[in-house]
Biopython code that builds the backbone (N, CA, C, O; Angstrom):
import numpy as np
from Bio.PDB.StructureBuilder import StructureBuilder

atoms = [
    (1, "VAL", "N", (0.859, -1.167, 0.000)),
    (1, "VAL", "CA", (0.000, 0.000, 0.000)),
    (1, "VAL", "C", (0.903, 1.226, 0.000)),
    (1, "VAL", "O", (1.808, 1.338, 0.827)),
    (2, "ARG", "N", (0.660, 2.129, -0.913)),
    (2, "ARG", "CA", (1.450, 3.362, -0.998)),
    (2, "ARG", "C", (0.589, 4.543, -0.550)),
    (2, "ARG", "O", (-0.575, 4.662, -0.935)),
    (3, "ILE", "N", (1.174, 5.399, 0.258)),
    (3, "ILE", "CA", (0.498, 6.595, 0.759)),
    (3, "ILE", "C", (1.070, 7.800, 0.018)),
    (3, "ILE", "O", (2.283, 8.003, -0.023)),
    (4, "TRP", "N", (0.176, 8.590, -0.565)),
    (4, "TRP", "CA", (0.578, 9.788, -1.305)),
    (4, "TRP", "C", (-0.015, 11.006, -0.609)),
    (4, "TRP", "O", (-1.123, 10.937, -0.077)),
    (5, "GLN", "N", (0.705, 12.110, -0.607)),
    (5, "GLN", "CA", (0.185, 13.359, -0.065)),
    (5, "GLN", "C", (-0.001, 14.333, -1.220)),
    (5, "GLN", "O", (0.966, 14.794, -1.828)),
    (6, "ILE", "N", (-1.260, 14.635, -1.509)),
    (6, "ILE", "CA", (-1.593, 15.557, -2.593)),
    (6, "ILE", "C", (-1.544, 16.984, -2.031)),
    (6, "ILE", "O", (-2.194, 17.258, -1.022)),
    (7, "PRO", "N", (-0.800, 17.890, -2.651)),
    (7, "PRO", "CA", (-0.724, 19.271, -2.156)),
    (7, "PRO", "C", (-2.104, 19.935, -2.138)),
    (7, "PRO", "O", (-2.977, 19.590, -2.935)),
    (8, "ASP", "N", (-2.293, 20.897, -1.215)),
    (8, "ASP", "CA", (-3.571, 21.602, -1.096)),
    (8, "ASP", "C", (-4.019, 22.225, -2.410)),
    (8, "ASP", "O", (-5.213, 22.227, -2.708)),
    (9, "GLY", "N", (-3.105, 22.747, -3.194)),
    (9, "GLY", "CA", (-3.451, 23.376, -4.464)),
    (9, "GLY", "C", (-3.649, 22.390, -5.605)),
    (9, "GLY", "O", (-3.905, 22.800, -6.738)),
    (10, "GLY", "N", (-3.535, 21.089, -5.322)),
    (10, "GLY", "CA", (-3.671, 20.072, -6.365)),
    (10, "GLY", "C", (-2.318, 19.751, -6.989)),
    (10, "GLY", "O", (-1.289, 20.314, -6.617)),
    (11, "LEU", "N", (-2.348, 18.849, -7.930)),
    (11, "LEU", "CA", (-1.118, 18.418, -8.594)),
    (11, "LEU", "C", (-0.717, 19.409, -9.681)),
    (11, "LEU", "O", (-1.554, 19.883, -10.449)),
    (12, "ARG", "N", (0.573, 19.710, -9.731)),
    (12, "ARG", "CA", (1.108, 20.565, -10.793)),
    (12, "ARG", "C", (2.046, 19.784, -11.688)),
    (12, "ARG", "O", (2.438, 20.256, -12.755)),
    (13, "ARG", "N", (2.405, 18.585, -11.249)),
    (13, "ARG", "CA", (3.269, 17.688, -12.025)),
    (13, "ARG", "C", (2.980, 16.266, -11.566)),
    (13, "ARG", "O", (2.313, 16.059, -10.552)),
    (14, "ASN", "N", (3.476, 15.301, -12.302)),
    (14, "ASN", "CA", (3.301, 13.904, -11.914)),
    (14, "ASN", "C", (4.091, 13.620, -10.644)),
    (14, "ASN", "O", (5.223, 14.076, -10.486)),
    (15, "MET", "N", (3.483, 12.866, -9.751)),
    (15, "MET", "CA", (4.184, 12.455, -8.533)),
    (15, "MET", "C", (4.862, 11.121, -8.813)),
    (15, "MET", "O", (4.236, 10.199, -9.335)),
    (16, "THR", "N", (6.131, 11.020, -8.469)),
    (16, "THR", "CA", (6.878, 9.803, -8.767)),
    (16, "THR", "C", (7.265, 9.016, -7.523)),
    (16, "THR", "O", (7.670, 7.858, -7.622)),
    (17, "GLU", "N", (7.142, 9.636, -6.347)),
    (17, "GLU", "CA", (7.560, 8.959, -5.125)),
    (17, "GLU", "C", (6.484, 9.081, -4.048)),
    (17, "GLU", "O", (6.031, 10.182, -3.734)),
    (18, "ALA", "N", (6.082, 7.948, -3.489)),
    (18, "ALA", "CA", (5.077, 7.933, -2.429)),
    (18, "ALA", "C", (5.667, 8.497, -1.142)),
    (18, "ALA", "O", (6.871, 8.404, -0.905)),
    (19, "LEU", "N", (4.809, 9.081, -0.317)),
    (19, "LEU", "CA", (5.219, 9.580, 0.988)),
    (19, "LEU", "C", (5.639, 8.417, 1.883)),
    (19, "LEU", "O", (6.592, 8.528, 2.654)),
    (20, "MET", "N", (4.915, 7.295, 1.775)),
    (20, "MET", "CA", (5.190, 6.125, 2.602)),
    (20, "MET", "C", (4.741, 4.873, 1.862)),
    (20, "MET", "O", (3.760, 4.904, 1.119)),
    (21, "VAL", "N", (5.457, 3.776, 2.063)),
    (21, "VAL", "CA", (5.079, 2.478, 1.501)),
    (21, "VAL", "C", (4.877, 1.526, 2.670)),
    (21, "VAL", "O", (5.798, 1.286, 3.451)),
    (22, "LEU", "N", (3.667, 0.984, 2.787)),
    (22, "LEU", "CA", (3.344, 0.049, 3.863)),
    (22, "LEU", "C", (3.501, -1.372, 3.341)),
    (22, "LEU", "O", (2.895, -1.746, 2.337)),
    (23, "ILE", "N", (4.310, -2.150, 4.021)),
    (23, "ILE", "CA", (4.598, -3.526, 3.618)),
    (23, "ILE", "C", (3.717, -4.470, 4.430)),
    (23, "ILE", "O", (3.501, -4.235, 5.619)),
    (24, "GLY", "N", (3.213, -5.516, 3.822)),
    (24, "GLY", "CA", (2.425, -6.490, 4.574)),
    (24, "GLY", "C", (1.652, -7.443, 3.690)),
    (24, "GLY", "O", (1.503, -8.618, 4.025)),
    (25, "HIS", "N", (1.158, -6.956, 2.567)),
    (25, "HIS", "CA", (0.390, -7.819, 1.669)),
    (25, "HIS", "C", (1.313, -8.483, 0.650)),
    (25, "HIS", "O", (2.267, -7.877, 0.162)),
    (26, "SER", "N", (1.009, -9.733, 0.342)),
    (26, "SER", "CA", (1.780, -10.428, -0.693)),
    (26, "SER", "C", (1.032, -10.422, -2.028)),
    (26, "SER", "O", (1.589, -10.798, -3.059)),
    (27, "ARG", "N", (-0.226, -9.993, -2.001)),
    (27, "ARG", "CA", (-1.027, -9.835, -3.218)),
    (27, "ARG", "C", (-1.686, -8.466, -3.177)),
    (27, "ARG", "O", (-1.500, -7.702, -2.230)),
    (28, "ARG", "N", (-2.448, -8.167, -4.200)),
    (28, "ARG", "CA", (-3.086, -6.860, -4.344)),
    (28, "ARG", "C", (-4.012, -6.533, -3.161)),
    (28, "ARG", "O", (-4.724, -7.406, -2.665)),
    (29, "ALA", "N", (-3.995, -5.289, -2.723)),
    (29, "ALA", "CA", (-4.941, -4.802, -1.717)),
    (29, "ALA", "C", (-6.205, -4.363, -2.440)),
    (29, "ALA", "O", (-6.140, -3.589, -3.395)),
    (30, "GLY", "N", (-7.348, -4.851, -1.992)),
    (30, "GLY", "CA", (-8.606, -4.548, -2.667)),
    (30, "GLY", "C", (-9.460, -3.518, -1.950)),
    (30, "GLY", "O", (-10.401, -2.984, -2.538)),
    (31, "LEU", "N", (-9.150, -3.228, -0.682)),
    (31, "LEU", "CA", (-9.940, -2.271, 0.094)),
    (31, "LEU", "C", (-8.998, -1.451, 0.962)),
    (31, "LEU", "O", (-8.167, -2.002, 1.684)),
    (32, "ILE", "N", (-9.131, -0.148, 0.887)),
    (32, "ILE", "CA", (-8.355, 0.772, 1.716)),
    (32, "ILE", "C", (-9.352, 1.750, 2.327)),
    (32, "ILE", "O", (-10.126, 2.372, 1.599)),
    (33, "GLU", "N", (-9.346, 1.896, 3.652)),
    (33, "GLU", "CA", (-10.278, 2.810, 4.331)),
    (33, "GLU", "C", (-9.577, 3.493, 5.495)),
    (33, "GLU", "O", (-8.880, 2.838, 6.270)),
    (34, "TRP", "N", (-9.757, 4.814, 5.626)),
    (34, "TRP", "CA", (-9.309, 5.525, 6.819)),
    (34, "TRP", "C", (-10.334, 5.301, 7.914)),
    (34, "TRP", "O", (-11.527, 5.202, 7.629)),
    (35, "HIS", "N", (-9.891, 5.218, 9.171)),
    (35, "HIS", "CA", (-10.799, 5.073, 10.309)),
    (35, "HIS", "C", (-11.697, 6.308, 10.364)),
    (35, "HIS", "O", (-11.207, 7.428, 10.211)),
    (36, "PRO", "N", (-12.995, 6.127, 10.578)),
    (36, "PRO", "CA", (-13.911, 7.272, 10.509)),
    (36, "PRO", "C", (-13.760, 8.283, 11.650)),
    (36, "PRO", "O", (-14.133, 9.444, 11.482)),
    (37, "THR", "N", (-13.222, 7.871, 12.808)),
    (37, "THR", "CA", (-13.139, 8.808, 13.933)),
    (37, "THR", "C", (-11.733, 8.967, 14.512)),
    (37, "THR", "O", (-11.479, 9.942, 15.221)),
    (38, "CYS", "N", (-10.820, 8.051, 14.236)),
    (38, "CYS", "CA", (-9.447, 8.131, 14.766)),
    (38, "CYS", "C", (-8.492, 8.509, 13.646)),
    (38, "CYS", "O", (-8.281, 7.733, 12.714)),
    (39, "SER", "N", (-7.927, 9.679, 13.737)),
    (39, "SER", "CA", (-7.024, 10.158, 12.696)),
    (39, "SER", "C", (-5.757, 9.310, 12.623)),
    (39, "SER", "O", (-5.208, 8.911, 13.650)),
    (40, "GLY", "N", (-5.301, 9.042, 11.415)),
    (40, "GLY", "CA", (-4.050, 8.318, 11.205)),
    (40, "GLY", "C", (-4.153, 6.809, 11.221)),
    (40, "GLY", "O", (-3.129, 6.132, 11.134)),
    (41, "ILE", "N", (-5.357, 6.251, 11.330)),
    (41, "ILE", "CA", (-5.540, 4.795, 11.334)),
    (41, "ILE", "C", (-6.072, 4.376, 9.965)),
    (41, "ILE", "O", (-7.126, 4.841, 9.531)),
    (42, "LEU", "N", (-5.332, 3.492, 9.290)),
    (42, "LEU", "CA", (-5.686, 3.043, 7.946)),
    (42, "LEU", "C", (-5.893, 1.535, 7.947)),
    (42, "LEU", "O", (-5.083, 0.798, 8.510)),
    (43, "LEU", "N", (-6.963, 1.073, 7.324)),
    (43, "LEU", "CA", (-7.246, -0.350, 7.171)),
    (43, "LEU", "C", (-6.984, -0.733, 5.728)),
    (43, "LEU", "O", (-7.378, -0.018, 4.807)),
    (44, "SER", "N", (-6.320, -1.862, 5.533)),
    (44, "SER", "CA", (-6.165, -2.402, 4.179)),
    (44, "SER", "C", (-6.519, -3.879, 4.215)),
    (44, "SER", "O", (-6.109, -4.603, 5.123)),
    (45, "ALA", "N", (-7.272, -4.317, 3.236)),
    (45, "ALA", "CA", (-7.641, -5.728, 3.108)),
    (45, "ALA", "C", (-7.190, -6.185, 1.731)),
    (45, "ALA", "O", (-7.449, -5.521, 0.727)),
    (46, "GLY", "N", (-6.513, -7.326, 1.695)),
    (46, "GLY", "CA", (-5.954, -7.791, 0.439)),
    (46, "GLY", "C", (-6.470, -9.150, 0.025)),
    (46, "GLY", "O", (-7.144, -9.840, 0.791)),
    (47, "TYR", "N", (-6.143, -9.523, -1.199)),
    (47, "TYR", "CA", (-6.540, -10.810, -1.747)),
    (47, "TYR", "C", (-5.686, -11.948, -1.197)),
    (47, "TYR", "O", (-5.895, -13.110, -1.548)),
    (48, "ASP", "N", (-4.720, -11.615, -0.331)),
    (48, "ASP", "CA", (-3.895, -12.635, 0.307)),
    (48, "ASP", "C", (-4.451, -13.023, 1.681)),
    (48, "ASP", "O", (-3.852, -13.841, 2.378)),
    (49, "CYS", "N", (-5.599, -12.438, 2.077)),
    (49, "CYS", "CA", (-6.269, -12.707, 3.365)),
    (49, "CYS", "C", (-5.398, -12.321, 4.557)),
    (49, "CYS", "O", (-5.517, -12.928, 5.621)),
    (50, "LYS", "N", (-4.535, -11.335, 4.404)),
    (50, "LYS", "CA", (-3.696, -10.860, 5.518)),
    (50, "LYS", "C", (-4.196, -9.527, 6.010)),
    (50, "LYS", "O", (-3.626, -8.959, 6.942)),
]
sb = StructureBuilder()
sb.init_structure("model")
sb.init_model(0)
sb.init_chain("A")
sb.init_seg("    ")
for serial, (resi, resn, name, xyz) in enumerate(atoms, 1):
    if name == "N":
        sb.init_residue(resn, " ", resi, " ")
    sb.init_atom(name, np.array(xyz, "f"), 0.0, 1.0, " ", f" {name:<3s}", serial, name[0])
structure = sb.get_structure()
């Protein structure tokens, strides 16, 4: 899972480097959701059942 930070003014050029890369899935992640009430908590569910 790659985390990107989009500037407030939007993109002015192509982004080539993610802010952060989260390691854990061995196959594609199919669902990514931010926690609705706790800031900074991200859920990812993948096709590898991890």
